[in-house]
C-alpha positions as CSV (number, residue, x, y, z in Angstrom):
1,M,75.6,-86.4,-4.6
2,K,78.2,-83.7,-4.3
3,R,80.4,-86.1,-2.4
4,M,80.2,-88.7,-5.2
5,F,81.0,-86.0,-7.8
6,C,84.1,-84.9,-5.8
7,I,85.3,-88.5,-5.4
8,A,84.9,-89.1,-9.1
9,L,86.7,-85.9,-10.0
10,V,89.6,-86.7,-7.7
11,A,89.9,-90.2,-9.2
12,L,89.8,-88.8,-12.7
13,I,92.5,-86.2,-12.0
14,A,94.7,-88.9,-10.3
15,T,94.3,-91.2,-13.3
16,T,95.0,-88.4,-15.8
17,S,98.2,-87.3,-14.0
18,L,99.4,-90.9,-13.7
19,S,98.9,-91.5,-17.4
20,A,100.7,-88.2,-18.2
21,D,103.7,-89.3,-16.1
22,E,103.8,-92.7,-17.8
23,A,103.8,-91.0,-21.2
24,V,106.7,-88.8,-20.2
25,V,108.7,-91.9,-19.1
26,D,108.0,-93.8,-22.3
27,Q,108.8,-90.8,-24.5
28,S,112.0,-89.9,-22.7
29,I,113.9,-93.2,-23.4
30,I,115.3,-91.9,-26.7
31,E,115.8,-88.5,-25.2
32,R,117.6,-90.0,-22.2
33,W,119.8,-92.1,-24.5
34,E,120.6,-89.2,-26.7
35,T,121.6,-87.1,-23.6
36,D,123.7,-89.9,-22.1
37,P,124.5,-92.7,-24.6
38,T,126.6,-94.5,-22.0
39,Q,123.5,-95.2,-20.0
40,V,122.3,-98.8,-19.7
41,F,118.6,-99.4,-19.9
42,D,116.5,-102.2,-18.4
43,A,114.4,-104.1,-20.9
44,S,111.3,-103.2,-19.0
45,E,111.8,-99.5,-20.0
46,V,112.2,-100.1,-23.7
47,S,110.4,-101.5,-26.7
48,L,112.4,-102.4,-29.7
49,A,109.8,-100.7,-32.0
50,E,110.6,-97.3,-30.5
51,L,114.3,-97.7,-31.4
52,Q,113.6,-98.5,-35.0
53,W,115.7,-96.3,-37.3
54,L,117.2,-94.5,-34.3
55,A,119.5,-96.9,-32.6
56,R,121.0,-100.4,-32.7
57,A,120.1,-102.4,-29.7
58,V,122.6,-104.6,-28.0
59,V,120.6,-106.7,-25.5
60,I,122.3,-108.7,-22.8
61,F,120.1,-111.4,-21.3
62,A,120.7,-113.5,-18.2
63,D,118.6,-115.5,-15.7
64,T,120.1,-113.4,-12.9
65,P,122.2,-110.2,-12.6
66,N,124.7,-112.3,-10.7
67,D,125.5,-114.5,-13.7
68,P,129.3,-114.2,-14.1
69,R,129.0,-114.1,-17.9
70,F,126.5,-111.2,-17.7
71,R,128.9,-109.3,-15.4
72,Q,131.9,-110.0,-17.6
73,Q,130.0,-109.0,-20.7
74,M,128.9,-105.7,-19.2
75,D,132.4,-104.9,-18.1
76,L,133.7,-105.6,-21.6
77,L,131.0,-103.4,-23.2
78,L,131.3,-100.5,-20.8
79,A,135.1,-100.5,-20.9
80,D,135.0,-99.5,-24.6
81,I,131.6,-97.8,-24.8
82,D,132.8,-95.0,-27.1
83,R,133.2,-97.4,-30.0
84,L,129.6,-98.5,-29.5
85,I,128.3,-94.9,-29.2
86,E,129.9,-94.1,-32.7
87,R,127.6,-96.8,-34.1
88,D,124.4,-95.6,-32.4
89,V,124.3,-98.6,-30.0
90,I,121.9,-98.5,-27.0
91,L,122.7,-101.1,-24.3
92,I,119.7,-103.0,-22.8
93,T,119.8,-105.6,-20.1
94,D,117.2,-108.2,-19.1
95,T,118.1,-110.3,-16.1
96,D,114.6,-111.3,-14.9
97,P,113.0,-114.0,-17.0
98,A,109.9,-113.9,-14.9
99,A,109.2,-110.3,-15.9
100,R,108.5,-111.4,-19.5
101,T,109.4,-108.0,-21.0
102,S,108.4,-107.2,-24.6
103,V,112.1,-107.4,-25.5
104,R,112.5,-110.9,-24.0
105,I,109.2,-112.1,-25.7
106,A,110.4,-110.8,-29.1
107,L,113.9,-112.2,-28.9
108,R,113.3,-115.4,-27.0
109,P,116.7,-116.0,-25.3
110,R,117.6,-119.0,-23.3
111,G,119.8,-118.3,-20.3
112,Y,122.7,-116.0,-21.0
113,A,122.7,-114.4,-24.5
114,L,123.9,-111.3,-26.3
115,T,121.6,-110.2,-29.2
116,V,122.3,-107.4,-31.6
117,V,119.3,-105.7,-33.3
118,D,120.0,-103.4,-36.2
119,K,118.2,-100.0,-36.8
120,D,115.8,-101.6,-39.2
121,G,114.7,-104.1,-36.5
122,R,116.5,-107.2,-37.9
123,V,118.4,-109.4,-35.5
124,L,122.0,-109.3,-36.6
125,Q,123.6,-111.7,-34.1
126,R,122.7,-114.0,-31.3
127,K,125.6,-115.1,-29.2
128,P,125.5,-117.5,-26.2
129,E,129.0,-116.5,-25.2
130,L,131.0,-113.4,-24.4
131,W,131.7,-111.0,-27.2
132,S,134.3,-108.3,-27.3
133,V,133.5,-104.7,-28.5
134,R,135.9,-105.3,-31.3
135,E,134.0,-108.4,-32.5
136,L,130.7,-106.6,-32.0
137,T,131.7,-103.4,-33.9
138,R,133.1,-105.5,-36.8
139,S,129.8,-107.3,-37.1
140,I,127.9,-104.0,-37.1
141,D,130.3,-102.4,-39.6
142,R,129.6,-105.1,-42.2
143,T,125.9,-104.3,-42.4
144,P,124.5,-102.4,-45.3
145,L,123.0,-99.8,-43.0
146,R,126.3,-99.1,-41.3
147,Q,128.1,-99.0,-44.7
148,Q,125.6,-96.4,-45.8
149,E,126.1,-94.3,-42.6
150,I,129.9,-94.4,-43.2
151,E,129.4,-93.2,-46.8
152,D,127.1,-90.5,-45.7
153,R,129.6,-89.2,-43.1
154,R,132.4,-89.2,-45.7
155,G,130.2,-87.2,-48.0
156,E,129.5,-84.7,-45.3
157,N,133.2,-84.3,-44.5
158,L,134.1,-83.6,-48.1
159,R,131.7,-80.7,-48.3
C-alpha cells in the first residue's frame, strides 16, 4: 500500500511540475517578445488570442522552410525590423502544414502566404506574394487603430 502511495505521489508531483513549466512557456511569449521584439516565433508557440490588443501579428506561411519565397520574405522583414517594431509587430512563422497549429487553422493559408492580423484580431491583409516592409507599414499605418496610436503619441509629446 505504501508503495502505491509513493508511486501515485511521484506521478502527481511530476505532472504538476510539467504543467507549471508549460504555463511558464505559454505566459512568457509576450514577455519574450517585449524583451526582444526582433525575435521570430514559431506558430506552435503562439495563439492569436493572446496577442489581442498587445501586438500586430505578421504571419508568414510556407509548406517548407526551404521555400525560396519564405526565405526572401524573412530576409526582407528582418532587414528593416525596426520599422515593424515601431508598429508593435510580432513576427510568426509556420512552415509545417502537418502540424495544424491554431494559427494555421484560424487563418487557413494555401502554400506561401503573408497574413497581417491587427491588434483587434481582424485580418488586415492576405498576400500570396512577397511584400516589402514599406508596403507592410503603409498598410498598417492606414488602419484606425494605428491612426489612434499616432495621435496618442503626438499628444504625449506635446505635454
